[in-house]
LOKOL-215526 format. One record per residue (C-alpha): residue in one letter; x, y, z. Coordinates in Angstrom, 3 decimals, decimal comma, always signed. Layout:
LOKOL-215526
pt r A | xx X | yy Y | zz Z;
...
***
This chain:
LOKOL-215526
pt r M | xx -20,372 | yy +94,847 | zz +11,000;
pt r R | xx -21,826 | yy +98,230 | zz +10,099;
pt r D | xx -25,523 | yy +99,116 | zz +10,334;
pt r Y | xx -25,999 | yy +99,262 | zz +6,558;
pt r D | xx -24,200 | yy +98,372 | zz +3,359;
pt r F | xx -25,394 | yy +101,526 | zz +1,617;
pt r L | xx -26,569 | yy +104,828 | zz +3,129;
pt r V | xx -27,921 | yy +107,786 | zz +1,173;
pt r I | xx -28,207 | yy +111,336 | zz +2,501;
pt r G | xx -31,088 | yy +112,907 | zz +0,576;
pt r S | xx -34,133 | yy +111,368 | zz -1,128;
pt r G | xx -34,298 | yy +113,465 | zz -4,305;
pt r P | xx -34,082 | yy +111,950 | zz -7,799;
pt r G | xx -30,411 | yy +110,966 | zz -7,453;
pt r G | xx -30,604 | yy +109,664 | zz -3,901;
pt r Q | xx -33,831 | yy +107,766 | zz -4,453;
pt r K | xx -32,565 | yy +105,957 | zz -7,565;
pt r A | xx -29,232 | yy +105,172 | zz -5,911;
pt r A | xx -30,990 | yy +103,637 | zz -2,905;
pt r I | xx -33,387 | yy +101,540 | zz -4,976;
pt r A | xx -30,626 | yy +100,350 | zz -7,329;
pt r A | xx -28,521 | yy +99,202 | zz -4,374;
pt r A | xx -31,543 | yy +97,502 | zz -2,783;
pt r K | xx -32,261 | yy +95,644 | zz -6,042;
pt r L | xx -28,688 | yy +94,338 | zz -5,844;
pt r G | xx -29,380 | yy +92,849 | zz -2,421;
pt r R | xx -27,749 | yy +95,484 | zz -0,232;
pt r R | xx -29,043 | yy +96,705 | zz +3,145;
pt r V | xx -29,976 | yy +100,300 | zz +2,355;
pt r A | xx -31,032 | yy +103,364 | zz +4,356;
pt r V | xx -32,032 | yy +106,874 | zz +3,315;
pt r V | xx -31,912 | yy +109,959 | zz +5,533;
pt r D | xx -34,030 | yy +113,027 | zz +4,789;
pt r R | xx -36,259 | yy +115,563 | zz +6,502;
pt r P | xx -39,853 | yy +114,290 | zz +6,802;
pt r D | xx -41,188 | yy +117,325 | zz +4,928;
pt r M | xx -38,674 | yy +116,857 | zz +2,085;
pt r V | xx -39,161 | yy +113,228 | zz +1,019;
pt r G | xx -38,516 | yy +113,352 | zz -2,719;
pt r G | xx -36,105 | yy +116,249 | zz -2,307;
pt r V | xx -36,117 | yy +119,756 | zz -3,715;
pt r S | xx -37,237 | yy +118,353 | zz -7,077;
pt r I | xx -40,601 | yy +117,301 | zz -5,620;
pt r H | xx -41,241 | yy +120,138 | zz -3,182;
pt r T | xx -39,859 | yy +123,391 | zz -4,596;
pt r G | xx -38,215 | yy +122,623 | zz -7,939;
pt r T | xx -39,032 | yy +120,507 | zz -10,956;
pt r I | xx -42,451 | yy +119,086 | zz -10,069;
pt r P | xx -44,096 | yy +122,212 | zz -8,545;
pt r S | xx -42,820 | yy +124,534 | zz -11,276;
pt r K | xx -43,895 | yy +122,233 | zz -14,123;
pt r T | xx -47,276 | yy +121,607 | zz -12,498;
pt r L | xx -47,692 | yy +125,352 | zz -12,034;
pt r R | xx -46,952 | yy +125,791 | zz -15,728;
pt r E | xx -49,705 | yy +123,344 | zz -16,690;
pt r A | xx -52,162 | yy +125,132 | zz -14,396;
pt r V | xx -51,228 | yy +128,479 | zz -15,950;
pt r L | xx -51,683 | yy +127,173 | zz -19,501;
pt r Y | xx -55,043 | yy +125,591 | zz -18,633;
pt r L | xx -56,572 | yy +128,461 | zz -16,653;
pt r T | xx -55,361 | yy +131,282 | zz -18,910;
pt r G | xx -56,323 | yy +129,477 | zz -22,114;
pt r L | xx -53,139 | yy +130,912 | zz -23,596;
pt r T | xx -52,529 | yy +128,099 | zz -26,065;
pt r Q | xx -56,097 | yy +128,329 | zz -27,403;
pt r R | xx -56,106 | yy +132,026 | zz -28,293;
pt r D | xx -55,098 | yy +131,491 | zz -31,908;
pt r L | xx -58,325 | yy +129,502 | zz -32,227;
pt r Y | xx -60,763 | yy +131,417 | zz -30,030;
pt r G | xx -59,390 | yy +134,965 | zz -29,965;
pt r Q | xx -56,891 | yy +136,918 | zz -27,873;
pt r S | xx -59,433 | yy +137,629 | zz -25,118;
pt r Y | xx -60,096 | yy +133,926 | zz -24,462;
pt r R | xx -59,588 | yy +132,806 | zz -20,845;
pt r L | xx -60,930 | yy +129,802 | zz -18,996;
pt r K | xx -61,014 | yy +131,761 | zz -15,725;
pt r E | xx -61,015 | yy +135,531 | zz -15,449;
pt r D | xx -59,592 | yy +136,125 | zz -11,969;
pt r I | xx -56,936 | yy +133,483 | zz -11,382;
pt r T | xx -55,751 | yy +133,253 | zz -7,780;
pt r I | xx -52,685 | yy +131,666 | zz -6,237;
pt r G | xx -55,093 | yy +129,171 | zz -4,680;
pt r D | xx -56,258 | yy +128,097 | zz -8,151;
pt r L | xx -52,633 | yy +127,473 | zz -9,148;
pt r T | xx -51,438 | yy +125,755 | zz -5,970;
pt r A | xx -54,408 | yy +123,371 | zz -5,703;
pt r R | xx -53,107 | yy +121,327 | zz -8,626;
pt r T | xx -49,521 | yy +121,613 | zz -7,438;
pt r Q | xx -50,301 | yy +120,374 | zz -3,922;
pt r H | xx -52,232 | yy +117,412 | zz -5,334;
pt r V | xx -49,364 | yy +116,336 | zz -7,617;
pt r V | xx -46,688 | yy +116,823 | zz -4,937;
pt r S | xx -48,702 | yy +114,782 | zz -2,430;
pt r R | xx -49,151 | yy +111,944 | zz -4,908;
pt r E | xx -45,470 | yy +111,940 | zz -5,868;
pt r V | xx -44,380 | yy +111,770 | zz -2,220;
pt r D | xx -46,685 | yy +108,768 | zz -1,729;
pt r V | xx -45,180 | yy +107,071 | zz -4,784;
pt r I | xx -41,615 | yy +107,603 | zz -3,533;
pt r R | xx -42,429 | yy +106,351 | zz -0,014;
pt r S | xx -44,070 | yy +103,278 | zz -1,557;
pt r Q | xx -41,079 | yy +102,577 | zz -3,816;
pt r L | xx -38,630 | yy +102,793 | zz -0,907;
pt r S | xx -40,849 | yy +100,644 | zz +1,303;
pt r R | xx -41,430 | yy +97,822 | zz -1,151;
pt r N | xx -37,697 | yy +97,653 | zz -1,876;
pt r H | xx -37,049 | yy +97,362 | zz +1,896;
pt r V | xx -35,160 | yy +100,651 | zz +2,091;
pt r S | xx -35,161 | yy +102,112 | zz +5,621;
pt r L | xx -36,231 | yy +105,775 | zz +5,611;
pt r F | xx -35,018 | yy +107,860 | zz +8,560;
pt r A | xx -36,685 | yy +111,205 | zz +9,248;
pt r G | xx -34,146 | yy +113,855 | zz +10,144;
pt r T | xx -30,881 | yy +115,423 | zz +9,033;
pt r G | xx -27,466 | yy +113,839 | zz +8,833;
pt r R | xx -23,896 | yy +115,039 | zz +9,334;
pt r F | xx -20,621 | yy +113,156 | zz +9,168;
pt r V | xx -18,913 | yy +111,886 | zz +12,301;
pt r D | xx -16,290 | yy +110,037 | zz +10,287;
pt r D | xx -16,039 | yy +108,641 | zz +6,759;
pt r H | xx -18,264 | yy +105,650 | zz +7,558;
pt r T | xx -20,630 | yy +107,179 | zz +10,127;
pt r I | xx -23,253 | yy +109,913 | zz +10,186;
pt r A | xx -25,039 | yy +111,438 | zz +13,154;
pt r L | xx -28,781 | yy +111,475 | zz +12,538;
pt r R | xx -30,668 | yy +114,329 | zz +14,200;
pt r E | xx -34,219 | yy +113,006 | zz +14,383;
pt r V | xx -37,327 | yy +115,216 | zz +14,305;
pt r T | xx -37,760 | yy +114,511 | zz +18,011;
pt r G | xx -34,398 | yy +116,179 | zz +18,665;
pt r N | xx -32,660 | yy +112,934 | zz +19,546;
pt r D | xx -29,337 | yy +111,967 | zz +17,982;
pt r R | xx -28,317 | yy +108,497 | zz +16,840;
pt r L | xx -25,389 | yy +107,151 | zz +14,856;
pt r L | xx -25,741 | yy +105,253 | zz +11,578;
pt r S | xx -22,775 | yy +103,529 | zz +9,957;
pt r A | xx -22,444 | yy +102,164 | zz +6,410;
pt r D | xx -19,846 | yy +100,689 | zz +4,084;
pt r T | xx -20,824 | yy +103,081 | zz +1,290;
pt r I | xx -22,319 | yy +106,561 | zz +1,689;
pt r V | xx -23,926 | yy +108,612 | zz -1,083;
pt r I | xx -24,353 | yy +112,379 | zz -0,732;
pt r A | xx -27,452 | yy +113,537 | zz -2,625;
pt r T | xx -28,449 | yy +116,624 | zz -0,668;
pt r G | xx -29,269 | yy +118,848 | zz -3,652;
pt r T | xx -29,146 | yy +122,634 | zz -3,723;
pt r R | xx -30,955 | yy +125,772 | zz -2,611;
pt r P | xx -31,297 | yy +129,107 | zz -4,425;
pt r A | xx -28,227 | yy +131,303 | zz -4,043;
pt r R | xx -29,050 | yy +134,521 | zz -2,190;
pt r P | xx -26,902 | yy +137,663 | zz -2,487;
pt r A | xx -25,819 | yy +138,739 | zz +1,007;
pt r T | xx -26,750 | yy +142,360 | zz +0,274;
pt r V | xx -30,436 | yy +141,598 | zz -0,385;
pt r E | xx -32,994 | yy +141,344 | zz +2,440;
pt r F | xx -35,361 | yy +138,518 | zz +1,460;
pt r D | xx -38,779 | yy +138,507 | zz +3,139;
pt r E | xx -40,240 | yy +135,683 | zz +0,979;
pt r Q | xx -43,270 | yy +137,779 | zz +0,008;
pt r T | xx -42,088 | yy +140,912 | zz -1,783;
pt r I | xx -38,415 | yy +139,942 | zz -2,231;
pt r L | xx -38,101 | yy +136,220 | zz -2,831;
pt r D | xx -36,238 | yy +133,425 | zz -4,544;
pt r S | xx -37,574 | yy +130,657 | zz -6,786;
pt r D | xx -38,344 | yy +128,425 | zz -3,775;
pt r N | xx -40,784 | yy +130,999 | zz -2,363;
pt r V | xx -42,887 | yy +131,649 | zz -5,474;
pt r L | xx -45,678 | yy +129,314 | zz -4,407;
pt r N | xx -45,882 | yy +131,153 | zz -1,076;
pt r L | xx -47,182 | yy +134,330 | zz -2,720;
pt r E | xx -50,589 | yy +135,403 | zz -1,427;
pt r Q | xx -51,748 | yy +136,712 | zz -4,811;
pt r V | xx -50,629 | yy +136,960 | zz -8,424;
pt r P | xx -48,466 | yy +140,096 | zz -8,553;
pt r R | xx -49,428 | yy +142,837 | zz -10,975;
pt r S | xx -45,748 | yy +143,429 | zz -11,666;
pt r M | xx -42,521 | yy +141,559 | zz -10,992;
pt r V | xx -38,798 | yy +142,051 | zz -11,510;
pt r I | xx -36,903 | yy +138,825 | zz -12,167;
pt r V | xx -33,157 | yy +139,056 | zz -11,578;
pt r G | xx -31,405 | yy +136,467 | zz -13,737;
pt r A | xx -32,294 | yy +135,203 | zz -17,210;
pt r G | xx -31,255 | yy +131,605 | zz -16,699;
pt r V | xx -33,501 | yy +128,570 | zz -17,088;
pt r I | xx -35,446 | yy +129,058 | zz -13,841;
pt r G | xx -35,781 | yy +132,799 | zz -14,314;
pt r M | xx -37,131 | yy +132,475 | zz -17,846;
pt r E | xx -39,537 | yy +129,687 | zz -16,905;
pt r Y | xx -41,117 | yy +131,817 | zz -14,192;
pt r A | xx -41,004 | yy +134,948 | zz -16,362;
pt r S | xx -43,099 | yy +133,235 | zz -19,033;
pt r M | xx -45,548 | yy +131,776 | zz -16,481;
pt r F | xx -46,278 | yy +135,047 | zz -14,681;
pt r A | xx -46,382 | yy +136,962 | zz -17,968;
pt r A | xx -49,054 | yy +134,497 | zz -19,154;
pt r L | xx -51,000 | yy +135,264 | zz -15,961;
pt r G | xx -50,953 | yy +138,958 | zz -16,879;
pt r S | xx -48,138 | yy +140,182 | zz -14,615;
pt r K | xx -45,923 | yy +142,921 | zz -16,050;
pt r I | xx -42,480 | yy +141,314 | zz -16,028;
pt r T | xx -39,058 | yy +142,972 | zz -16,232;
pt r V | xx -36,070 | yy +140,633 | zz -16,577;
pt r V | xx -32,692 | yy +141,998 | zz -15,467;
pt r E | xx -29,608 | yy +140,108 | zz -16,635;
pt r Q | xx -25,977 | yy +141,236 | zz -16,392;
pt r R | xx -24,980 | yy +139,132 | zz -19,412;
pt r P | xx -25,685 | yy +140,443 | zz -22,935;
pt r G | xx -28,317 | yy +137,755 | zz -23,609;
pt r M | xx -30,190 | yy +134,793 | zz -22,204;
pt r L | xx -29,871 | yy +131,030 | zz -22,478;
pt r D | xx -26,760 | yy +131,343 | zz -24,628;
pt r F | xx -26,312 | yy +127,551 | zz -24,752;
pt r C | xx -29,464 | yy +127,235 | zz -26,885;
pt r D | xx -29,992 | yy +127,688 | zz -30,615;
pt r V | xx -29,978 | yy +131,405 | zz -31,511;
pt r E | xx -33,078 | yy +131,175 | zz -33,714;
pt r V | xx -35,021 | yy +129,419 | zz -30,959;
pt r I | xx -34,050 | yy +132,061 | zz -28,380;
pt r E | xx -35,058 | yy +134,850 | zz -30,750;
pt r S | xx -38,448 | yy +133,167 | zz -31,119;
pt r L | xx -38,810 | yy +132,931 | zz -27,345;
pt r K | xx -37,918 | yy +136,616 | zz -26,943;
pt r Y | xx -40,560 | yy +137,525 | zz -29,514;
pt r H | xx -43,250 | yy +135,555 | zz -27,665;
pt r L | xx -42,310 | yy +136,965 | zz -24,278;
pt r R | xx -42,227 | yy +140,536 | zz -25,575;
pt r D | xx -45,681 | yy +139,871 | zz -27,027;
pt r L | xx -46,726 | yy +139,086 | zz -23,432;
pt r A | xx -45,325 | yy +142,488 | zz -22,358;
pt r V | xx -42,050 | yy +141,194 | zz -20,895;
pt r T | xx -39,296 | yy +143,825 | zz -20,780;
pt r F | xx -35,646 | yy +142,741 | zz -20,977;
pt r R | xx -32,771 | yy +144,678 | zz -19,415;
pt r F | xx -29,628 | yy +142,909 | zz -20,638;
pt r G | xx -26,150 | yy +144,049 | zz -19,634;
pt r E | xx -27,580 | yy +145,494 | zz -16,417;
pt r T | xx -26,615 | yy +144,800 | zz -12,799;
pt r V | xx -28,814 | yy +145,321 | zz -9,743;
pt r A | xx -27,257 | yy +147,803 | zz -7,317;
pt r A | xx -29,976 | yy +147,656 | zz -4,645;
pt r V | xx -33,530 | yy +146,550 | zz -3,954;
pt r E | xx -35,680 | yy +148,736 | zz -1,713;
pt r R | xx -38,843 | yy +147,541 | zz -0,003;
pt r H | xx -41,618 | yy +150,090 | zz +0,453;
pt r A | xx -45,183 | yy +150,012 | zz +1,745;
pt r R | xx -46,582 | yy +149,870 | zz -1,787;
pt r G | xx -44,055 | yy +147,490 | zz -3,311;
pt r T | xx -40,397 | yy +147,316 | zz -4,279;
pt r L | xx -37,956 | yy +149,533 | zz -6,131;
pt r T | xx -35,108 | yy +147,849 | zz -7,993;
pt r I | xx -32,192 | yy +150,212 | zz -8,635;
pt r L | xx -29,752 | yy +149,285 | zz -11,392;
pt r E | xx -26,108 | yy +150,337 | zz -11,514;
pt r S | xx -26,920 | yy +152,288 | zz -14,692;
pt r G | xx -29,277 | yy +154,463 | zz -12,638;
pt r K | xx -32,546 | yy +152,967 | zz -13,882;
pt r K | xx -35,251 | yy +152,421 | zz -11,271;
pt r I | xx -37,913 | yy +149,742 | zz -11,712;
pt r P | xx -40,991 | yy +149,753 | zz -9,454;
pt r A | xx -42,788 | yy +146,421 | zz -8,996;
pt r D | xx -44,971 | yy +144,520 | zz -6,546;
pt r T | xx -42,336 | yy +141,807 | zz -6,095;
pt r V | xx -38,735 | yy +140,951 | zz -6,963;
pt r M | xx -37,634 | yy +137,363 | zz -7,599;
pt r Y | xx -33,966 | yy +136,423 | zz -7,594;
pt r S | xx -32,861 | yy +133,564 | zz -9,821;
pt r A | xx -29,126 | yy +133,858 | zz -9,382;
pt r G | xx -27,933 | yy +130,270 | zz -9,494;
pt r R | xx -27,968 | yy +127,492 | zz -6,902;
pt r Q | xx -25,924 | yy +126,721 | zz -3,784;
pt r G | xx -25,074 | yy +123,146 | zz -2,774;
pt r L | xx -26,616 | yy +121,979 | zz +0,519;
pt r T | xx -23,344 | yy +120,859 | zz +2,059;
pt r D | xx -22,586 | yy +123,426 | zz +4,759;
pt r A | xx -24,281 | yy +121,378 | zz +7,527;
pt r L | xx -22,749 | yy +118,011 | zz +6,568;
pt r D | xx -19,409 | yy +118,461 | zz +8,411;
pt r L | xx -17,641 | yy +117,211 | zz +5,284;
pt r D | xx -14,203 | yy +117,761 | zz +6,794;
pt r K | xx -14,830 | yy +114,966 | zz +9,314;
pt r A | xx -15,140 | yy +112,561 | zz +6,384;
pt r G | xx -12,043 | yy +113,955 | zz +4,665;
pt r L | xx -14,081 | yy +115,929 | zz +2,096;
pt r S | xx -14,559 | yy +119,533 | zz +1,077;
pt r A | xx -16,843 | yy +121,615 | zz -1,163;
pt r D | xx -16,155 | yy +124,620 | zz -3,374;
pt r K | xx -17,547 | yy +128,101 | zz -2,709;
pt r R | xx -20,850 | yy +127,120 | zz -4,375;
pt r G | xx -21,179 | yy +124,099 | zz -2,078;
pt r R | xx -20,413 | yy +121,602 | zz -4,853;
pt r I | xx -18,500 | yy +118,363 | zz -4,337;
pt r K | xx -15,915 | yy +117,129 | zz -6,818;
pt r V | xx -16,371 | yy +113,584 | zz -8,170;
pt r D | xx -14,748 | yy +111,302 | zz -10,760;
pt r E | xx -16,408 | yy +109,586 | zz -13,721;
pt r H | xx -17,938 | yy +107,005 | zz -11,358;
pt r Y | xx -19,313 | yy +109,755 | zz -9,038;
pt r R | xx -16,776 | yy +108,865 | zz -6,336;
pt r T | xx -15,482 | yy +111,666 | zz -4,162;
pt r E | xx -11,912 | yy +111,947 | zz -2,908;
pt r V | xx -12,866 | yy +109,274 | zz -0,355;
pt r P | xx -13,402 | yy +106,135 | zz -2,508;
pt r H | xx -16,381 | yy +104,709 | zz -0,588;
pt r I | xx -18,250 | yy +108,043 | zz -0,506;
pt r Y | xx -20,132 | yy +109,043 | zz -3,641;
pt r A | xx -22,007 | yy +112,234 | zz -4,577;
pt r V | xx -24,758 | yy +112,606 | zz -7,190;
pt r G | xx -27,293 | yy +115,140 | zz -8,430;
pt r D | xx -27,265 | yy +118,911 | zz -8,219;
pt r V | xx -24,704 | yy +118,875 | zz -5,391;
pt r I | xx -21,970 | yy +117,961 | zz -7,929;
pt r G | xx -22,924 | yy +120,753 | zz -10,339;
pt r F | xx -23,634 | yy +120,710 | zz -14,091;
pt r P | xx -25,945 | yy +119,625 | zz -15,639;
pt r A | xx -28,032 | yy +119,629 | zz -12,422;
pt r L | xx -31,141 | yy +118,101 | zz -14,000;
pt r A | xx -33,542 | yy +115,643 | zz -12,374;
pt r A | xx -33,143 | yy +113,298 | zz -15,338;
pt r T | xx -29,346 | yy +113,194 | zz -15,197;
pt r S | xx -29,399 | yy +112,995 | zz -11,388;
pt r M | xx -31,459 | yy +109,803 | zz -11,553;
pt r E | xx -28,951 | yy +108,203 | zz -13,912;
pt r Q | xx -26,016 | yy +109,370 | zz -11,778;
pt r G | xx -27,610 | yy +107,751 | zz -8,723;
pt r R | xx -28,135 | yy +104,432 | zz -10,490;
pt r T | xx -24,615 | yy +104,485 | zz -11,976;
pt r A | xx -23,015 | yy +105,290 | zz -8,606;
pt r A | xx -24,899 | yy +102,456 | zz -6,891;
pt r Y | xx -23,887 | yy +99,933 | zz -9,549;
pt r H | xx -20,242 | yy +100,963 | zz -9,331;
pt r A | xx -20,231 | yy +100,865 | zz -5,536;
pt r C | xx -21,761 | yy +97,372 | zz -5,613;
pt r G | xx -19,291 | yy +96,079 | zz -8,198;
pt r E | xx -21,992 | yy +95,731 | zz -10,849;
pt r P | xx -21,009 | yy +96,335 | zz -14,502;
pt r V | xx -22,457 | yy +99,618 | zz -15,749;
pt r N | xx -22,054 | yy +101,664 | zz -18,895;
pt r R | xx -21,070 | yy +105,296 | zz -18,628;
pt r M | xx -23,830 | yy +107,802 | zz -19,101;
pt r H | xx -24,242 | yy +108,641 | zz -22,783;
pt r D | xx -22,775 | yy +111,970 | zz -23,828;
pt r L | xx -25,990 | yy +112,743 | zz -25,720;
pt r Q | xx -28,340 | yy +114,170 | zz -23,123;
pt r P | xx -31,518 | yy +116,089 | zz -23,951;
pt r I | xx -32,073 | yy +119,511 | zz -22,411;
pt r G | xx -35,642 | yy +120,590 | zz -21,669;
pt r I | xx -36,613 | yy +124,152 | zz -20,731;
pt r Y | xx -40,231 | yy +124,595 | zz -19,649;
pt r T | xx -40,778 | yy +128,148 | zz -20,761;
pt r I | xx -43,980 | yy +129,055 | zz -22,610;
pt r P | xx -43,516 | yy +127,786 | zz -25,323;
pt r E | xx -41,209 | yy +124,874 | zz -24,458;
pt r I | xx -37,625 | yy +124,543 | zz -25,664;
pt r S | xx -35,737 | yy +121,278 | zz -25,999;
pt r F | xx -32,589 | yy +120,239 | zz -27,811;
pt r I | xx -29,907 | yy +117,597 | zz -28,075;
pt r G | xx -26,512 | yy +117,711 | zz -29,729;
pt r R | xx -24,703 | yy +120,811 | zz -30,936;
pt r T | xx -25,986 | yy +124,213 | zz -32,044;
pt r E | xx -25,253 | yy +126,007 | zz -35,325;
pt r D | xx -22,797 | yy +128,325 | zz -33,537;
pt r Q | xx -20,918 | yy +125,404 | zz -31,976;
pt r L | xx -20,653 | yy +123,566 | zz -35,281;
pt r T | xx -19,477 | yy +126,715 | zz -37,044;
pt r E | xx -16,861 | yy +127,348 | zz -34,364;
pt r D | xx -15,659 | yy +123,735 | zz -34,662;
pt r R | xx -15,575 | yy +124,082 | zz -38,465;
pt r V | xx -17,992 | yy +121,201 | zz -38,930;
pt r P | xx -20,066 | yy +121,508 | zz -42,126;
pt r F | xx -23,818 | yy +121,053 | zz -41,714;
pt r E | xx -27,119 | yy +121,528 | zz -43,484;
pt r V | xx -30,311 | yy +122,731 | zz -41,825;
pt r G | xx -33,743 | yy +121,168 | zz -42,204;
pt r I | xx -36,732 | yy +122,995 | zz -40,714;
pt r S | xx -40,351 | yy +122,068 | zz -40,118;
pt r R | xx -42,868 | yy +124,623 | zz -38,855;
pt r Y | xx -45,937 | yy +123,610 | zz -36,879;
pt r R | xx -48,164 | yy +125,884 | zz -38,948;
pt r E | xx -47,479 | yy +123,648 | zz -41,968;
pt r L | xx -48,571 | yy +120,530 | zz -40,078;
pt r A | xx -52,191 | yy +119,483 | zz -39,737;
pt r R | xx -51,597 | yy +118,753 | zz -36,044;
pt r G | xx -50,199 | yy +122,242 | zz -35,535;
pt r Q | xx -53,422 | yy +123,713 | zz -36,914;
pt r I | xx -55,561 | yy +121,390 | zz -34,791;
pt r I | xx -53,883 | yy +122,352 | zz -31,511;
pt r G | xx -53,571 | yy +126,036 | zz -32,424;
pt r D | xx -49,772 | yy +126,266 | zz -32,367;
pt r S | xx -48,693 | yy +128,187 | zz -35,438;
pt r H | xx -45,319 | yy +129,274 | zz -34,029;
pt r G | xx -43,609 | yy +125,987 | zz -33,129;
pt r M | xx -40,708 | yy +124,622 | zz -35,133;
pt r L | xx -38,287 | yy +121,703 | zz -35,357;
pt r K | xx -34,752 | yy +122,131 | zz -36,679;
pt r L | xx -32,403 | yy +119,328 | zz -37,729;
pt r L | xx -28,674 | yy +119,900 | zz -38,201;
pt r V | xx -27,362 | yy +117,273 | zz -40,608;
pt r S | xx -23,844 | yy +116,348 | zz -41,739;
pt r P | xx -23,696 | yy +116,503 | zz -45,566;
pt r D | xx -20,819 | yy +113,990 | zz -45,481;
pt r D | xx -22,225 | yy +110,990 | zz -43,591;
pt r R | xx -25,831 | yy +112,317 | zz -43,291;
pt r K | xx -25,907 | yy +111,797 | zz -39,514;
pt r L | xx -27,793 | yy +114,139 | zz -37,195;
pt r L | xx -25,521 | yy +116,630 | zz -35,445;
pt r G | xx -28,216 | yy +118,403 | zz -33,465;
pt r V | xx -31,982 | yy +118,600 | zz -32,994;
pt r H | xx -33,657 | yy +121,781 | zz -31,743;
pt r C | xx -37,360 | yy +122,103 | zz -30,987;
pt r F | xx -39,516 | yy +125,050 | zz -29,939;
pt r G | xx -43,235 | yy +124,841 | zz -29,211;
pt r T | xx -45,883 | yy +122,490 | zz -27,892;
pt r G | xx -44,523 | yy +119,109 | zz -26,808;
pt r A | xx -40,890 | yy +120,027 | zz -27,535;
pt r T | xx -39,601 | yy +118,129 | zz -24,489;
pt r E | xx -41,419 | yy +114,988 | zz -25,664;
pt r L | xx -40,565 | yy +115,287 | zz -29,364;
pt r I | xx -36,837 | yy +115,586 | zz -28,730;
pt r H | xx -36,563 | yy +111,916 | zz -27,778;
pt r I | xx -37,168 | yy +110,803 | zz -31,367;
pt r G | xx -34,060 | yy +112,695 | zz -32,418;
pt r Q | xx -32,197 | yy +111,405 | zz -29,374;
pt r S | xx -32,954 | yy +107,802 | zz -30,346;
pt r V | xx -31,824 | yy +108,282 | zz -33,934;
pt r M | xx -28,608 | yy +110,041 | zz -32,869;
pt r G | xx -27,888 | yy +107,541 | zz -30,081;
pt r C | xx -28,189 | yy +104,615 | zz -32,477;
pt r G | xx -25,984 | yy +106,281 | zz -35,091;
pt r G | xx -28,865 | yy +106,664 | zz -37,533;
pt r T | xx -28,932 | yy +109,043 | zz -40,472;
pt r V | xx -31,392 | yy +111,591 | zz -41,776;
pt r D | xx -32,448 | yy +108,999 | zz -44,348;
pt r Y | xx -34,137 | yy +106,964 | zz -41,621;
pt r L | xx -36,411 | yy +109,917 | zz -40,899;
pt r V | xx -37,074 | yy +110,446 | zz -44,616;
pt r D | xx -38,143 | yy +106,819 | zz -45,076;
pt r A | xx -40,023 | yy +106,412 | zz -41,784;
pt r V | xx -43,828 | yy +106,520 | zz -41,607;
pt r F | xx -45,195 | yy +108,716 | zz -38,829;
pt r N | xx -48,738 | yy +108,759 | zz -37,515;
pt r Y | xx -50,850 | yy +111,462 | zz -39,115;
pt r P | xx -51,762 | yy +114,013 | zz -37,904;
pt r T | xx -49,015 | yy +114,324 | zz -35,278;
pt r L | xx -46,282 | yy +116,754 | zz -34,311;
pt r A | xx -43,802 | yy +113,878 | zz -34,732;
pt r E | xx -44,398 | yy +114,226 | zz -38,459;
pt r S | xx -42,244 | yy +117,369 | zz -38,215;
pt r Y | xx -39,178 | yy +115,086 | zz -38,248;
pt r K | xx -40,041 | yy +113,813 | zz -41,712;
pt r V | xx -40,719 | yy +117,321 | zz -43,043;
pt r A | xx -37,452 | yy +118,667 | zz -41,621;
pt r A | xx -35,532 | yy +115,621 | zz -42,867;
pt r L | xx -36,871 | yy +116,115 | zz -46,395;
pt r D | xx -35,959 | yy +119,803 | zz -46,227;
pt r A | xx -32,367 | yy +118,971 | zz -45,235;
pt r T | xx -31,894 | yy +116,188 | zz -47,801;
pt r N | xx -33,303 | yy +118,356 | zz -50,602;
pt r K | xx -30,701 | yy +121,032 | zz -49,791;
pt r I | xx -27,914 | yy +118,433 | zz -49,712;
pt r R | xx -29,146 | yy +117,074 | zz -53,081;
pt r Q | xx -28,996 | yy +120,560 | zz -54,660;
pt r I | xx -25,356 | yy +120,929 | zz -53,585;
pt r D | xx -24,496 | yy +117,469 | zz -54,949;
pt r R | xx -26,118 | yy +118,343 | zz -58,302;
pt r L | xx -23,970 | yy +121,459 | zz -58,620;
pt r R | xx -20,867 | yy +119,383 | zz -58,036;
pt r D | xx -21,923 | yy +116,887 | zz -60,703;
***
C-alpha cells in the first residue's frame, strides 16, 4: 500500500484544484511545495501580485478619473514602491491563508519542500530542514508552473536588468524603462508603469503586439499607451544590454541605443521541470520545459498527469484550475465533461481587454460571413458616470443563424463583462436574446443590448435589399 492515493507537486491554481477535487472524492491526498510558494507562482509573482499592483496604480494615480477632474488629477503625488507593494503584500498574505485553509479542511497533507522523481510512483521530498524522505502515490500530478525565460546572453541583477518576477523588488518607480517583449505580461507592465509616469519603450521583434486580439481593440490600446508617452519599437531585436553607473543602455541590432533606468525582459516562460528528474519516471520535457499530455491531461505514463502552465498554452490561472479538476476526476474514474472550447481571454492592460470566440480576421480567413455590432461606453450613461469615454464592446454575429461568433471588449470591467457573451455563446443563444433582454440601467452590461441592436439593424438592412 502506497503512502497516498493522489500526490500533487505544486500548489498553484492547477495543483490546488486537483488536490481538493481528489480529496472531495475520498482519496488520500498530499501536496508538495516550497513553504514560501504556497499558492504557486500565480499567488506570489504572477497573476495576483500583478493584478493587485494594477489596482493600486489605478487608485493612486487617479488615471481613470482624469476625464472627470482634469489631466493633472492624482490621488497621491509621489507614489513609491512601498505604496504599491503594501496592497499587494496584504492580498498575497490573505490568499495564502485561504489556500492553506482550503487544503486543511479537505484533509490534504501539505509538505514543505521540493520534490523529484525516484520512480514513476515515488518522489523524494527535500524538506526545508535539509532532510530527505520518500513519498509514494498511486497517481501523481505535476503542477510545477513556470518561470520567466532568461536569455543566456543577458546579465540579470534583478534591480536594473530584471524579469517580470522581479518587478516588485524595485526600490523605486523608475523614471524610464525598456520592456523587451510585447506579449501579455510585457504590455500589462508597460501600461502600469506608464500610468505611474515612467517613460516606457517597448521593443518587440515581431511587427506588432498581441496579434491574437481584435485589430481595432489593439489599435485603441496603442493609442492610449502612446498618449501615456509609450514608445514602440516593432521589428527590432535587442543585440546587447549594458549596465552603467547611471542606468542601462539597450543596443538594438538596427544600431539604435536606448538609455533607461531599468530593462525588463518579458520573453516568454520556461517550465519548472529541470529539477524533477523526469527521466526516472519515464518522462521528458521539451526545450521550454513543457510536458506533453493527452486530452485527459495524462502524460506518457498513464498514472502521471500534468496541468497548468507546465503543459503550455493557454497557460492561464483560470484554465489551469479547470485542468486540475478534470485531471483529478479522470484519475479517480469520475465522469467529467471535457473543457469547453469557448474560453475567455483577459488581458489586464490599462484599459482592460477581454474576448471570447473568433476575431474579424479569423472569420474572414475562414470565409465565414459576419456582421458587426458596436457599443461605445461614451454613449452609455454608466460610461459617463465612471468617466470612461473610450471603452467599447463589439459583437460578431452570423447573419445566417444569428448566433454570436465572437465578443470583444475594451475598457473598464472588460474581463467581467465578457462572461455575459460567454454564457450566451455557450448556451447556443442568438443575438435576439440580447435584443430582447432587459439589463439594469445604468450599467456597462447595457452595452450588449446596444451592440446587439446595432448588429441586427445592419442585418435587417441587408435583408430588405434582398426583398
